[in-house]
Backbone as JSON, one array per atom type, in Angstrom:
{
  "sequence": "XXXXXXXXXXXXXXXXXXXXXXXXXXXXXXXXXXXXXXXXXXXXXXXXXXXXXXXXXXXXXXXXXXXXXXXXXXXXXXXXXXXXXXXXXXXXXXXXXXXXXXXXXXXXXXXXXXXXXXXXXXXXXXXXXXXXXXXXXXXXXXXXXXXXXXXXXXXXXXXXXXXXXXXXXXXXXXXXXXXXXXXXXXXXXXXXXXXXXXXXXXXXXXXXXXXXXXXXXXXXXXXXXXXXXXXXXXXXXXXXXXXXXXXXXXXXXXXXXXXXXXXXXXXXXXXXXXXXXXXXXXXXXXXXXXXXXXXXXXXXXXX",
  "N": [[92.51, 44.11, -116.14], [89.87, 42.83, -114.41], [86.44, 42.27, -113.12], [84.3, 42.96, -111.0], [82.3, 41.69, -108.36], [78.59, 42.59, -107.79], [77.23, 44.48, -104.32], [75.93, 44.35, -101.45], [75.54, 46.73, -100.62], [75.7, 50.23, -101.87], [77.38, 51.12, -104.85], [79.92, 53.08, -104.46], [80.14, 56.88, -106.35], [82.54, 57.36, -108.97], [84.17, 59.86, -109.39], [84.99, 61.01, -111.73], [82.72, 60.52, -112.99], [81.13, 62.64, -111.55], [78.96, 65.51, -112.52], [79.31, 68.41, -113.57], [76.97, 70.96, -114.01], [77.05, 73.39, -116.65], [76.35, 76.49, -118.07], [73.46, 77.3, -119.83], [72.61, 78.9, -120.87], [72.91, 79.4, -123.97], [71.57, 78.13, -125.54], [68.93, 77.86, -124.33], [66.99, 79.4, -125.47], [66.92, 77.61, -127.88], [65.12, 75.47, -126.54], [63.01, 76.59, -125.2], [62.01, 76.97, -127.41], [61.42, 74.46, -128.55], [60.03, 73.6, -126.73], [57.59, 75.42, -126.76], [56.0, 74.05, -128.95], [55.82, 71.99, -128.21], [58.0, 69.66, -128.3], [60.27, 67.57, -127.49], [63.47, 66.45, -127.38], [65.82, 63.48, -127.0], [67.65, 63.55, -125.74], [67.36, 65.87, -123.6], [65.32, 64.54, -122.59], [66.08, 63.03, -120.91], [67.83, 63.98, -119.53], [70.38, 64.07, -120.77], [73.85, 64.03, -120.64], [76.09, 64.99, -121.99], [74.63, 66.63, -123.69], [75.38, 69.57, -124.38], [77.47, 69.34, -126.2], [77.06, 67.25, -128.41], [74.64, 69.11, -129.11], [76.14, 71.81, -130.48], [77.53, 70.66, -131.85], [75.86, 70.47, -134.04], [73.78, 67.95, -133.87], [71.02, 65.95, -132.75], [68.91, 63.5, -130.49], [65.82, 61.93, -131.69], [63.52, 60.3, -129.8], [60.77, 58.39, -131.44], [57.58, 56.86, -132.11], [55.73, 56.83, -130.09], [55.74, 56.91, -126.44], [55.69, 55.15, -124.95], [57.05, 51.13, -124.79], [56.73, 48.01, -125.36], [58.52, 46.41, -124.12], [60.25, 45.51, -122.13], [62.8, 45.88, -120.57], [65.71, 45.44, -118.09], [67.79, 46.81, -117.63], [66.88, 49.66, -118.58], [65.09, 53.31, -117.85], [62.33, 53.46, -120.37], [58.81, 53.58, -120.42], [56.56, 50.98, -119.8], [54.31, 48.96, -121.24], [51.41, 48.56, -123.0], [50.33, 49.85, -126.18], [48.59, 49.59, -128.01], [48.28, 49.6, -131.04], [48.15, 51.96, -131.29], [49.44, 55.06, -133.58], [51.3, 58.04, -133.42], [50.32, 60.95, -135.5], [51.4, 63.27, -135.83], [54.11, 62.78, -135.81], [55.21, 62.65, -137.56], [56.05, 65.58, -138.46], [56.48, 66.7, -136.66], [58.86, 66.39, -135.97], [60.21, 66.74, -137.89], [59.69, 69.83, -138.52], [61.65, 69.33, -135.34], [63.87, 68.92, -136.73], [64.04, 71.97, -138.15], [64.05, 74.23, -137.1], [66.49, 73.3, -134.88], [67.85, 73.66, -136.79], [69.91, 70.98, -137.65], [72.21, 69.04, -138.38], [72.88, 66.67, -138.74], [70.93, 64.44, -137.56], [69.69, 61.66, -135.26], [67.21, 58.78, -135.21], [65.45, 57.44, -132.78], [63.54, 54.98, -131.01], [61.45, 53.15, -128.99], [60.39, 50.1, -128.53], [57.7, 48.03, -130.83], [56.16, 45.84, -130.82], [53.17, 45.72, -130.23], [52.67, 46.07, -133.28], [51.86, 45.65, -136.58], [54.49, 45.47, -138.2], [56.12, 46.33, -136.54], [56.96, 48.99, -136.75], [58.54, 49.7, -138.7], [57.62, 50.69, -140.25], [56.89, 53.3, -140.1], [59.19, 55.11, -139.56], [59.83, 54.68, -141.57], [58.25, 56.71, -142.9], [59.36, 59.03, -141.62], [61.91, 59.08, -142.22], [62.49, 59.33, -145.27], [60.39, 61.55, -145.17], [62.21, 64.03, -143.45], [64.9, 63.64, -145.17], [63.68, 64.81, -147.86], [62.73, 67.62, -147.25], [64.88, 68.17, -145.68], [67.62, 68.44, -147.62], [70.11, 67.61, -146.5], [70.54, 67.34, -144.28], [71.87, 64.51, -142.2], [70.86, 60.94, -141.3], [70.91, 59.09, -138.95], [69.34, 56.05, -138.15], [68.48, 54.68, -135.72], [67.73, 51.3, -134.57], [64.53, 48.92, -133.51], [65.2, 45.33, -133.1], [62.74, 45.08, -133.94], [61.94, 41.55, -134.61], [63.38, 40.76, -136.17], [62.05, 40.09, -138.62], [63.2, 40.08, -142.2], [61.83, 41.23, -143.77], [60.61, 43.67, -142.74], [63.22, 44.71, -142.12], [63.77, 45.79, -144.49], [62.76, 47.45, -145.54], [63.51, 50.2, -143.43], [66.21, 49.49, -144.91], [66.0, 50.12, -147.87], [65.19, 52.81, -147.42], [67.3, 54.13, -146.65], [69.1, 55.3, -144.59], [71.98, 57.09, -144.04], [73.71, 55.73, -141.77], [71.85, 52.64, -139.88], [72.02, 51.78, -136.62], [71.75, 49.21, -133.74], [71.51, 48.45, -130.53], [73.27, 46.24, -128.95], [73.55, 46.31, -126.3], [75.18, 43.9, -123.67], [76.91, 41.65, -123.17], [77.05, 38.72, -124.55], [75.84, 36.29, -122.04], [75.18, 37.5, -120.09], [72.92, 38.52, -121.43], [70.04, 37.68, -121.56], [69.12, 37.76, -118.07], [69.48, 40.71, -118.61], [68.08, 41.65, -120.97], [64.97, 42.25, -122.58], [63.14, 39.09, -122.69], [62.61, 38.59, -125.09], [64.5, 40.15, -126.97], [67.44, 38.72, -128.13], [70.78, 38.06, -128.31], [71.89, 36.51, -130.73], [70.17, 37.81, -132.27], [70.07, 39.76, -132.36], [72.82, 40.36, -133.66], [72.01, 38.98, -136.14], [70.34, 41.16, -137.07], [72.32, 43.45, -137.12], [73.88, 41.84, -138.85], [72.38, 41.09, -141.3], [71.6, 44.35, -142.04], [74.3, 45.68, -142.98], [74.93, 42.99, -145.09], [73.18, 44.19, -147.07], [74.44, 46.61, -147.64], [74.77, 48.6, -145.69], [76.08, 51.44, -143.49], [77.13, 50.29, -140.26], [76.66, 50.27, -136.79], [76.37, 50.31, -133.24], [75.98, 49.22, -129.91], [77.67, 49.2, -126.31], [77.09, 48.63, -122.95], [79.2, 49.08, -120.03], [79.49, 47.67, -116.94], [77.77, 46.12, -116.06], [78.65, 43.34, -115.35], [79.39, 42.11, -116.95], [82.85, 40.47, -117.45], [86.35, 41.37, -118.87], [87.17, 40.2, -120.97], [84.97, 38.85, -121.66], [83.72, 40.77, -123.01], [85.01, 41.62, -124.87], [84.97, 39.24, -126.7], [82.71, 39.86, -127.72], [82.58, 41.27, -129.22], [84.59, 40.93, -131.16], [82.29, 38.66, -131.92], [80.35, 40.7, -132.99], [82.52, 42.72, -135.08], [82.64, 40.11, -136.86], [80.42, 40.42, -138.26], [80.99, 42.57, -139.84], [80.12, 45.19, -138.9], [80.28, 48.54, -137.67], [81.25, 50.59, -136.53], [81.52, 51.22, -132.91], [80.09, 51.98, -129.75], [81.13, 52.02, -126.59], [79.89, 52.82, -122.81], [79.5, 53.46, -119.59], [77.1, 51.8, -117.53], [74.52, 52.97, -115.17], [72.16, 53.1, -113.55], [68.84, 53.19, -113.34], [66.78, 53.46, -111.54], [66.88, 52.21, -107.8], [65.13, 49.52, -108.42], [66.34, 48.63, -110.99], [68.89, 46.9, -113.11], [71.61, 45.8, -111.2], [74.53, 48.29, -110.68], [77.7, 46.51, -111.14], [80.06, 47.31, -111.47], [81.91, 50.61, -111.03], [84.06, 51.83, -114.48], [87.4, 52.74, -114.97], [88.51, 55.82, -116.98], [90.86, 55.44, -117.97], [90.51, 52.47, -118.36], [88.63, 52.4, -120.04], [89.34, 53.98, -122.53], [91.42, 51.74, -122.8], [89.38, 49.97, -123.45], [88.26, 50.94, -126.17], [91.03, 50.96, -127.49], [91.33, 48.04, -127.96], [89.24, 47.83, -129.96], [89.65, 48.81, -131.51], [91.86, 47.24, -132.89], [90.72, 45.38, -133.54], [89.37, 46.18, -136.14], [87.55, 47.77, -135.92], [85.73, 50.7, -137.11], [85.18, 53.28, -136.07], [85.29, 54.72, -133.91], [83.78, 54.88, -129.74], [84.4, 55.83, -126.81], [84.31, 55.84, -123.3], [83.3, 57.25, -120.06], [80.61, 58.81, -119.62], [79.27, 58.4, -121.64], [77.32, 57.66, -124.45], [75.61, 55.82, -126.34], [74.37, 57.58, -129.2], [76.66, 59.19, -128.93], [78.87, 61.23, -130.42], [77.84, 61.15, -132.59], [77.47, 62.45, -135.45], [80.49, 62.37, -135.64], [81.61, 61.01, -136.8], [80.18, 61.23, -139.29], [81.71, 62.87, -139.87], [83.7, 61.67, -140.22], [83.71, 59.5, -142.68], [83.05, 60.98, -144.29], [85.96, 61.74, -144.54], [87.36, 63.52, -143.11], [89.05, 62.57, -140.05], [91.53, 60.27, -139.14], [91.65, 56.58, -139.31], [91.44, 54.86, -135.99], [92.07, 56.91, -135.11], [92.37, 58.53, -131.76], [89.44, 59.22, -129.97], [88.33, 59.66, -127.66]],
  "CA": [[91.21, 44.51, -115.49], [88.63, 42.3, -113.86], [85.13, 42.62, -113.43], [83.54, 42.74, -109.57], [80.34, 42.09, -108.76], [77.85, 43.78, -107.07], [77.18, 44.04, -103.3], [73.79, 45.09, -101.0], [75.37, 48.06, -100.33], [75.95, 50.48, -103.23], [78.8, 51.27, -105.81], [80.09, 55.28, -104.15], [80.36, 56.66, -107.49], [84.03, 58.11, -108.89], [84.76, 61.64, -109.41], [84.94, 61.67, -113.26], [80.32, 60.64, -112.99], [79.93, 63.51, -110.96], [78.42, 66.27, -113.79], [79.62, 69.83, -113.52], [76.27, 71.1, -115.33], [77.64, 74.91, -117.25], [75.16, 77.51, -118.35], [72.64, 76.16, -120.7], [71.75, 80.15, -121.76], [73.27, 79.39, -125.31], [70.29, 76.56, -126.14], [68.08, 78.61, -123.51], [65.52, 79.33, -126.08], [66.41, 76.79, -128.9], [65.07, 75.08, -125.42], [61.85, 77.53, -125.17], [61.1, 77.23, -129.05], [61.74, 73.08, -128.29], [58.81, 72.92, -125.45], [55.66, 75.67, -126.92], [55.76, 74.07, -130.15], [55.73, 70.57, -127.47], [58.9, 68.71, -128.89], [60.64, 67.09, -127.06], [64.67, 65.75, -127.46], [65.83, 62.22, -125.83], [69.45, 64.32, -125.42], [66.56, 67.0, -123.03], [64.84, 64.03, -121.31], [67.24, 61.77, -120.58], [69.31, 64.58, -118.8], [72.27, 63.81, -121.7], [75.85, 64.7, -119.83], [77.02, 65.59, -123.65], [74.13, 67.55, -124.79], [76.0, 70.68, -125.11], [78.58, 69.55, -126.53], [76.33, 67.1, -129.22], [73.76, 70.6, -129.92], [76.43, 72.59, -130.42], [77.79, 70.51, -133.79], [74.42, 70.27, -134.7], [73.36, 67.38, -132.96], [70.44, 65.62, -131.5], [68.29, 62.57, -131.02], [64.82, 62.27, -131.5], [62.88, 59.45, -130.19], [59.86, 58.18, -132.53], [56.7, 55.96, -132.09], [55.33, 57.24, -128.8], [57.57, 57.27, -125.04], [55.6, 53.33, -123.93], [57.88, 50.21, -125.28], [56.24, 47.12, -125.11], [59.49, 45.39, -124.05], [60.7, 45.3, -120.11], [64.94, 45.69, -120.34], [65.83, 45.06, -116.5], [68.45, 48.4, -117.12], [66.14, 50.5, -119.27], [63.81, 53.46, -117.16], [61.34, 54.29, -120.17], [57.17, 53.14, -119.37], [56.53, 49.69, -120.4], [53.42, 49.04, -121.44], [50.8, 48.33, -124.65], [49.98, 51.19, -126.57], [47.72, 49.0, -128.51], [48.98, 49.79, -132.15], [48.63, 53.57, -131.33], [50.49, 56.06, -133.51], [50.67, 59.51, -132.87], [50.51, 60.98, -136.49], [52.16, 63.76, -136.08], [55.14, 62.74, -135.37], [56.17, 62.98, -138.56], [55.87, 66.32, -138.95], [57.63, 67.5, -135.41], [60.46, 65.55, -136.52], [60.31, 68.03, -139.64], [60.38, 70.66, -137.63], [62.89, 69.81, -135.01], [65.27, 69.54, -137.45], [64.4, 73.15, -138.65], [64.01, 74.74, -135.96], [67.58, 73.24, -134.39], [69.45, 73.55, -137.65], [70.02, 70.5, -137.36], [73.3, 68.79, -139.84], [72.63, 65.23, -138.01], [69.75, 63.78, -137.3], [69.37, 60.09, -134.25], [65.96, 58.49, -134.61], [65.38, 56.34, -132.22], [62.54, 54.44, -131.03], [60.58, 51.94, -128.12], [59.55, 49.17, -129.21], [56.45, 48.38, -130.8], [55.81, 44.58, -130.73], [51.53, 45.66, -131.29], [52.48, 46.79, -134.55], [52.3, 45.18, -137.55], [55.56, 45.68, -138.82], [57.06, 47.11, -135.3], [57.23, 50.6, -136.84], [59.28, 49.79, -139.57], [57.1, 51.71, -142.17], [56.62, 54.92, -139.11], [60.78, 54.86, -139.76], [60.71, 54.95, -143.34], [57.64, 57.93, -143.23], [59.79, 60.33, -140.96], [63.21, 59.57, -142.33], [62.05, 60.37, -145.92], [59.99, 63.54, -145.04], [63.67, 64.51, -143.38], [65.66, 63.64, -147.39], [62.62, 65.5, -149.15], [62.7, 68.5, -146.56], [65.83, 68.67, -144.79], [68.68, 67.25, -147.54], [72.12, 68.22, -146.49], [70.4, 66.42, -143.22], [71.63, 63.61, -142.39], [69.67, 61.46, -140.52], [71.42, 57.86, -137.87], [68.45, 55.18, -137.55], [69.04, 53.78, -134.09], [66.22, 50.91, -135.01], [64.73, 47.56, -132.83], [65.36, 44.38, -133.69], [61.95, 44.58, -135.35], [61.02, 40.55, -134.57], [64.46, 39.42, -136.71], [62.1, 40.01, -139.31], [63.81, 40.54, -142.71], [60.73, 42.3, -144.76], [61.18, 44.47, -142.31], [64.1, 45.71, -142.07], [63.97, 46.19, -145.88], [62.25, 49.34, -145.55], [64.6, 50.9, -143.36], [67.13, 49.57, -146.08], [65.03, 51.03, -148.07], [64.87, 54.68, -146.9], [68.62, 54.6, -147.0], [69.6, 56.51, -143.74], [73.42, 57.51, -143.25], [73.99, 54.39, -140.75], [71.83, 51.86, -138.67], [72.7, 51.43, -135.78], [71.12, 48.85, -133.34], [72.09, 48.17, -129.91], [73.93, 45.09, -128.4], [73.59, 46.9, -125.12], [75.99, 43.51, -122.8], [77.28, 40.07, -123.42], [76.24, 37.07, -124.48], [75.95, 35.81, -120.96], [73.97, 39.01, -119.79], [71.9, 39.23, -122.46], [68.56, 37.87, -120.93], [68.82, 38.41, -117.46], [69.96, 42.1, -118.56], [67.36, 43.02, -121.94], [64.0, 41.03, -122.53], [63.25, 36.86, -123.71], [61.92, 38.98, -126.98], [65.48, 40.27, -127.87], [68.53, 38.18, -127.99], [72.97, 38.3, -128.5], [72.12, 36.14, -131.71], [68.69, 38.37, -132.58], [70.78, 41.05, -133.28], [73.51, 40.09, -134.25], [71.56, 38.66, -137.14], [69.99, 42.56, -137.95], [72.91, 44.64, -138.02], [74.13, 41.43, -140.3], [71.29, 41.61, -142.34], [71.55, 45.06, -142.62], [75.76, 45.18, -143.3], [74.77, 42.44, -146.29], [72.32, 45.09, -147.59], [75.32, 47.72, -147.91], [74.32, 49.63, -145.21], [76.93, 51.65, -142.92], [76.07, 49.7, -139.19], [76.57, 50.63, -135.31], [76.18, 49.33, -132.66], [76.42, 50.28, -128.57], [77.51, 47.91, -125.17], [77.06, 49.41, -121.92], [79.32, 48.15, -119.12], [79.55, 47.56, -115.42], [76.47, 45.26, -115.58], [78.54, 41.81, -113.73], [80.85, 41.27, -117.79], [84.59, 40.67, -118.08], [86.8, 42.44, -120.16], [87.32, 38.04, -121.91], [83.87, 39.01, -122.66], [83.93, 41.87, -124.04], [86.8, 41.31, -126.13], [84.23, 37.96, -127.63], [81.14, 40.51, -127.88], [84.15, 42.38, -129.93], [85.49, 39.77, -132.57], [81.32, 38.85, -132.98], [80.33, 42.03, -133.92], [83.64, 42.55, -136.03], [82.19, 39.02, -137.41], [79.33, 40.71, -138.68], [81.44, 43.78, -140.53], [79.62, 46.54, -137.69], [81.91, 49.33, -138.53], [80.65, 51.54, -135.05], [80.77, 50.61, -131.09], [80.42, 52.08, -128.68], [81.26, 52.32, -125.13], [79.93, 53.89, -122.24], [79.13, 53.4, -118.24], [75.41, 51.56, -117.23], [74.47, 53.4, -114.18], [71.31, 52.12, -112.81], [67.13, 54.64, -112.93], [66.57, 53.12, -109.91], [67.66, 50.52, -107.25], [64.66, 48.36, -108.39], [66.64, 48.29, -112.19], [69.42, 45.99, -113.1], [72.75, 46.87, -109.96], [75.97, 48.63, -111.14], [78.49, 45.79, -110.5], [81.55, 48.39, -110.78], [82.69, 51.28, -112.44], [85.61, 52.04, -115.54], [88.08, 54.04, -115.32], [88.81, 56.9, -117.83], [91.72, 54.12, -118.41], [89.96, 51.59, -118.94], [87.58, 52.88, -121.72], [90.68, 53.81, -123.45], [92.27, 50.32, -122.92], [88.72, 49.55, -124.52], [88.81, 51.72, -126.95], [91.83, 50.74, -129.19], [90.71, 46.61, -128.17], [88.28, 47.38, -131.06], [90.59, 49.86, -133.2], [92.8, 46.46, -133.74], [89.96, 44.22, -134.33], [89.16, 46.5, -137.58], [86.53, 49.03, -136.26], [86.3, 51.72, -137.75], [85.25, 54.78, -135.32], [85.25, 53.54, -131.48], [83.45, 56.26, -128.81], [84.28, 55.04, -125.43], [83.61, 56.94, -121.75], [82.84, 56.94, -118.55], [79.94, 59.13, -120.08], [79.2, 57.92, -123.7], [75.64, 56.83, -124.56], [74.92, 55.35, -128.45], [74.28, 58.58, -129.96], [77.57, 60.26, -128.98], [79.62, 61.87, -131.42], [77.48, 60.39, -134.24], [78.51, 63.0, -136.17], [81.58, 62.82, -135.69], [81.73, 59.53, -138.14], [79.79, 61.31, -140.4], [83.83, 63.35, -140.31], [85.03, 60.0, -140.56], [83.42, 59.13, -144.04], [83.98, 62.75, -145.46], [87.92, 61.75, -144.35], [88.18, 63.89, -142.11], [89.14, 61.84, -139.65], [92.38, 59.06, -139.61], [91.46, 55.4, -138.97], [92.1, 54.76, -135.02], [92.22, 58.26, -134.1], [91.48, 58.77, -130.9], [88.4, 60.03, -130.15], [87.16, 59.78, -127.08]],
  "C": [[90.55, 43.62, -115.7], [87.41, 43.01, -113.27], [84.96, 42.36, -111.84], [82.22, 42.43, -109.56], [79.79, 42.4, -107.52], [77.84, 43.19, -105.25], [76.2, 44.53, -102.78], [73.95, 46.02, -100.98], [75.69, 48.44, -101.46], [77.42, 51.06, -103.39], [79.16, 53.14, -104.81], [80.84, 55.4, -106.03], [81.2, 57.94, -107.82], [83.74, 59.71, -109.46], [84.28, 62.08, -110.49], [83.52, 61.13, -113.29], [80.12, 61.74, -112.96], [80.0, 64.73, -112.55], [78.2, 67.42, -113.32], [78.49, 70.85, -113.6], [76.94, 72.33, -115.56], [76.23, 75.21, -117.48], [74.56, 76.73, -119.65], [72.67, 78.04, -121.54], [72.14, 80.19, -123.81], [72.24, 79.13, -126.52], [68.88, 76.43, -125.35], [66.69, 78.52, -124.53], [65.53, 78.52, -127.69], [65.03, 75.95, -128.17], [63.58, 75.04, -125.64], [60.78, 76.67, -125.65], [60.7, 75.18, -128.84], [59.36, 72.9, -128.0], [57.85, 73.82, -126.46], [55.79, 75.07, -128.28], [55.35, 72.08, -129.81], [56.22, 69.04, -128.75], [59.5, 68.83, -128.05], [62.42, 65.59, -127.56], [64.83, 64.49, -127.19], [67.22, 63.22, -125.54], [68.52, 65.34, -123.86], [66.18, 65.67, -121.61], [65.89, 63.36, -120.44], [68.27, 61.93, -119.81], [70.87, 63.84, -119.27], [73.43, 64.71, -121.29], [75.9, 65.36, -121.32], [76.03, 66.06, -124.72], [74.06, 68.71, -125.34], [77.27, 70.75, -126.37], [77.82, 68.41, -128.66], [75.16, 68.75, -129.85], [75.24, 71.6, -130.34], [77.79, 71.93, -132.17], [76.8, 70.14, -134.52], [73.16, 69.38, -135.13], [71.79, 66.59, -132.56], [69.65, 64.55, -132.18], [66.76, 62.27, -130.64], [63.9, 60.47, -131.36], [60.83, 59.67, -130.4], [58.68, 56.8, -131.67], [56.54, 55.77, -130.89], [56.63, 57.16, -127.51], [56.82, 55.53, -124.59], [55.76, 51.97, -124.99], [56.84, 49.07, -124.65], [57.19, 45.71, -124.64], [59.8, 45.8, -122.09], [62.45, 44.99, -120.21], [64.55, 45.76, -118.8], [66.84, 46.89, -116.36], [67.89, 49.78, -117.72], [64.88, 51.34, -118.55], [62.61, 53.72, -118.41], [60.28, 53.08, -120.2], [57.14, 52.02, -120.57], [55.13, 49.55, -120.08], [52.24, 48.14, -123.28], [49.9, 49.24, -124.98], [48.44, 50.84, -127.7], [47.28, 49.57, -129.96], [48.35, 51.39, -132.68], [49.78, 54.6, -132.4], [50.35, 56.66, -133.57], [51.43, 60.09, -134.77], [51.27, 62.09, -136.68], [53.7, 64.49, -135.79], [56.47, 63.74, -136.31], [56.56, 64.62, -139.29], [56.19, 67.28, -137.71], [58.09, 67.21, -135.61], [61.39, 66.91, -137.69], [61.02, 69.62, -138.73], [60.98, 70.79, -136.64], [64.59, 70.48, -135.61], [65.44, 71.39, -138.12], [64.84, 74.78, -137.6], [65.55, 74.58, -134.71], [69.08, 73.31, -135.98], [70.03, 72.7, -138.52], [70.66, 69.48, -138.8], [72.77, 67.59, -139.58], [71.62, 65.3, -137.25], [69.86, 62.33, -136.13], [67.89, 59.76, -134.28], [65.88, 57.31, -133.77], [63.67, 56.08, -131.8], [62.54, 53.82, -129.58], [60.13, 51.17, -129.11], [58.4, 48.98, -129.61], [56.22, 47.52, -131.8], [54.01, 44.39, -131.15], [51.71, 45.7, -132.32], [52.46, 45.92, -135.04], [53.91, 44.65, -138.17], [57.03, 46.53, -138.07], [57.26, 47.79, -135.87], [58.31, 51.05, -137.31], [58.99, 51.17, -140.14], [56.79, 53.54, -141.82], [58.66, 55.27, -139.22], [60.45, 55.7, -141.0], [59.93, 56.78, -143.08], [58.72, 59.11, -142.74], [61.56, 60.17, -142.07], [63.06, 60.44, -144.48], [61.41, 61.5, -146.16], [61.5, 64.49, -145.48], [64.56, 65.13, -144.7], [64.48, 64.69, -147.71], [63.29, 67.16, -148.49], [64.02, 69.29, -145.78], [67.14, 67.73, -146.24], [70.39, 67.15, -146.76], [72.23, 67.29, -145.41], [70.96, 64.84, -143.17], [71.15, 62.62, -141.37], [70.42, 59.25, -140.26], [69.75, 57.48, -137.66], [68.46, 53.89, -136.34], [67.83, 52.39, -133.84], [65.91, 49.76, -134.13], [65.08, 47.01, -133.55], [64.04, 43.81, -134.89], [61.55, 43.41, -135.79], [61.95, 39.57, -135.72], [63.95, 39.47, -138.16], [62.5, 41.02, -140.75], [63.06, 41.55, -143.96], [60.77, 43.75, -144.07], [61.67, 45.27, -142.17], [64.49, 45.42, -143.54], [64.23, 47.4, -145.95], [62.81, 50.73, -144.81], [65.85, 50.55, -144.72], [67.39, 50.26, -147.37], [65.21, 52.77, -148.32], [66.34, 55.16, -146.6], [69.1, 55.67, -145.24], [71.53, 56.33, -144.19], [73.86, 56.03, -142.77], [72.49, 54.26, -139.76], [72.08, 51.66, -137.59], [71.08, 50.59, -134.86], [71.52, 47.94, -132.54], [72.42, 46.28, -129.41], [73.79, 44.55, -126.74], [74.85, 45.66, -123.95], [75.98, 41.89, -123.38], [76.93, 39.03, -123.42], [75.34, 36.81, -123.11], [74.71, 36.25, -120.52], [72.76, 38.87, -120.18], [70.58, 38.72, -121.7], [68.92, 37.61, -119.91], [68.77, 40.24, -117.16], [68.48, 42.61, -120.24], [65.9, 41.71, -122.34], [63.57, 40.29, -122.76], [63.11, 37.97, -125.38], [63.3, 39.5, -127.71], [67.0, 39.4, -127.61], [70.21, 38.57, -129.03], [72.07, 37.97, -129.96], [70.52, 36.84, -132.77], [69.58, 39.48, -133.71], [71.78, 41.14, -133.7], [73.11, 39.84, -136.14], [71.38, 39.98, -137.82], [70.91, 43.47, -138.39], [73.8, 43.65, -139.25], [73.48, 41.48, -141.8], [71.8, 43.37, -143.61], [73.25, 45.65, -143.72], [75.76, 44.76, -145.06], [74.39, 43.78, -147.39], [73.18, 46.75, -148.37], [75.5, 48.72, -147.32], [75.65, 50.14, -143.98], [76.02, 51.69, -141.51], [76.81, 49.61, -138.1], [76.11, 49.93, -134.29], [76.74, 50.14, -130.93], [76.86, 49.13, -127.11], [77.13, 48.89, -123.93], [78.23, 48.27, -121.38], [79.06, 48.56, -117.3], [78.21, 46.92, -115.24], [76.78, 43.74, -115.0], [79.45, 41.69, -115.25], [82.11, 41.54, -117.14], [84.78, 41.31, -118.81], [87.09, 41.29, -121.16], [86.13, 39.19, -122.65], [83.47, 40.24, -123.88], [84.58, 42.16, -125.12], [85.52, 40.08, -126.74], [83.28, 39.0, -128.33], [82.3, 41.04, -129.3], [84.25, 41.7, -131.7], [83.73, 38.83, -132.87], [80.77, 39.66, -133.46], [80.84, 41.97, -134.91], [83.1, 41.11, -137.77], [81.14, 39.26, -138.64], [79.29, 42.3, -139.77], [80.38, 45.15, -139.71], [81.77, 47.56, -137.54], [81.42, 50.76, -137.18], [80.53, 51.33, -134.0], [81.71, 51.76, -130.64], [80.08, 51.68, -127.12], [80.09, 52.98, -123.59], [79.14, 52.62, -120.54], [77.81, 53.04, -118.32], [75.48, 52.61, -115.53], [72.7, 52.77, -114.6], [70.88, 53.15, -112.26], [67.2, 54.16, -111.74], [66.36, 51.91, -109.29], [66.09, 49.66, -107.92], [65.05, 47.91, -109.93], [68.05, 47.18, -111.99], [70.51, 46.83, -112.05], [73.85, 46.93, -110.92], [76.9, 47.37, -110.56], [79.86, 46.59, -110.26], [81.46, 49.19, -112.05], [83.74, 51.31, -112.78], [85.83, 52.93, -115.82], [88.21, 54.57, -116.69], [89.5, 55.47, -118.28], [91.03, 53.11, -119.06], [89.22, 51.01, -119.87], [89.04, 52.87, -122.91], [91.36, 52.37, -124.21], [91.07, 49.27, -124.39], [88.62, 49.86, -126.37], [90.28, 51.36, -128.12], [91.97, 49.01, -128.68], [90.04, 47.13, -130.12], [88.82, 48.88, -132.07], [90.84, 48.49, -133.53], [92.4, 45.52, -134.02], [88.95, 44.86, -135.01], [87.7, 47.94, -137.07], [86.47, 50.0, -136.67], [86.28, 53.61, -137.14], [84.3, 53.88, -134.26], [84.4, 55.75, -130.62], [83.75, 55.24, -127.18], [85.01, 56.07, -124.39], [83.2, 56.77, -121.38], [80.7, 57.66, -118.8], [78.92, 58.95, -121.36], [78.01, 57.43, -123.38], [75.75, 56.99, -126.25], [74.82, 56.45, -129.09], [75.51, 59.44, -129.66], [78.37, 60.29, -128.94], [78.83, 61.31, -132.43], [77.94, 61.65, -135.02], [79.65, 62.63, -136.43], [82.19, 60.98, -136.58], [80.99, 59.67, -139.24], [80.91, 62.13, -141.04], [84.47, 62.34, -140.82], [85.28, 59.65, -141.95], [83.73, 60.16, -144.95], [85.66, 62.42, -145.0], [88.39, 62.98, -143.79], [88.44, 63.71, -140.68], [90.74, 60.36, -139.44], [92.18, 57.84, -138.44], [91.91, 54.93, -137.39], [92.66, 55.92, -133.91], [91.72, 58.08, -132.76], [90.78, 59.67, -130.45], [86.98, 60.26, -128.94], [87.62, 61.65, -125.58]]
}
C-alpha cells in the first residue's frame, strides 16, 4: 500500500463511506429523554455512524469539561477558545443520569483539553468516575483523557480512581504530529503518558486516523512505538475532513487496507484491534471488555 498526496480538487468519497441511515425508532425514546434532561452524547453530536451498534450494546460516550477546547488541532471540529476556568458542576449529576437512563454497561468518558485549569481537568474526571462507580458498580468505565500537560501528579489522579481502561489518542504519525495536532500536544508526550499509565498497572488504549498523508511504513513505526510502551488496544479509522478549513484528506483507505493494518497490529502484539473506514476511537469499546473477560481470543478479527 502507498499513500498519495492530496490535490487541489476534492477526492471523491468511496462507496464504503456512504452511510445508509437506518430507522432509529428503537432509540427514539432514549433520545427524547436525553434531550428533555439536557443530556448529550458524543455519539449523537458527532453523528457517529456506529451509534445504533454501540447503543445496542449499552455503550455510549460522554464528553465532559464543557464544549470549548483550549487547543486547536487541525483535524478537529470542536470549538476552540478560553473557558476561563469554568467547570459546570451539574456534569457529575448529568453523567449519572445518562448511565441510568441508557442502562449503560460501558461508559466512555472523554473531554476537551482544559489547559486553563490547574489540574487540566483531572479532578473532574475523577469525580465523575467515582460517582459512576458508587451509583452503578456494574458499569465499566473507559477514560479517554487529554495529556494533562504530561504531569504525572495529574495522571495519577486518574490511576487512583481506576477506570477499566485509560485511553489517550496518538491521532497520527510522528512526522505529521505538529502540522496536524496542536503545538502543545506531542508524539513523545503521548507516548510518555501511555507509558505512565501502563507502568501504573492500567490497561491502555490509543487511536490513529489514516488518510492524513502518512505512509504505511510510518504507521508501522508508530505501532512499534506504541507497543514499546505496552499499549494494549489500538483502533484505526478513516480521517474525514470536517470543513474545507481543516487538514485535507490525502486519500481514502480501502476496507482491505484496514484489514491489513489490523493484521499487522496483531502481529506486533496488540491485545485488541478495531480497524475499519468508519471506526472511531470509542468504537467497539465494550468488545475489549468481552476480551478481558475471556470471550474473545487474541488475534480474532473484530472489524
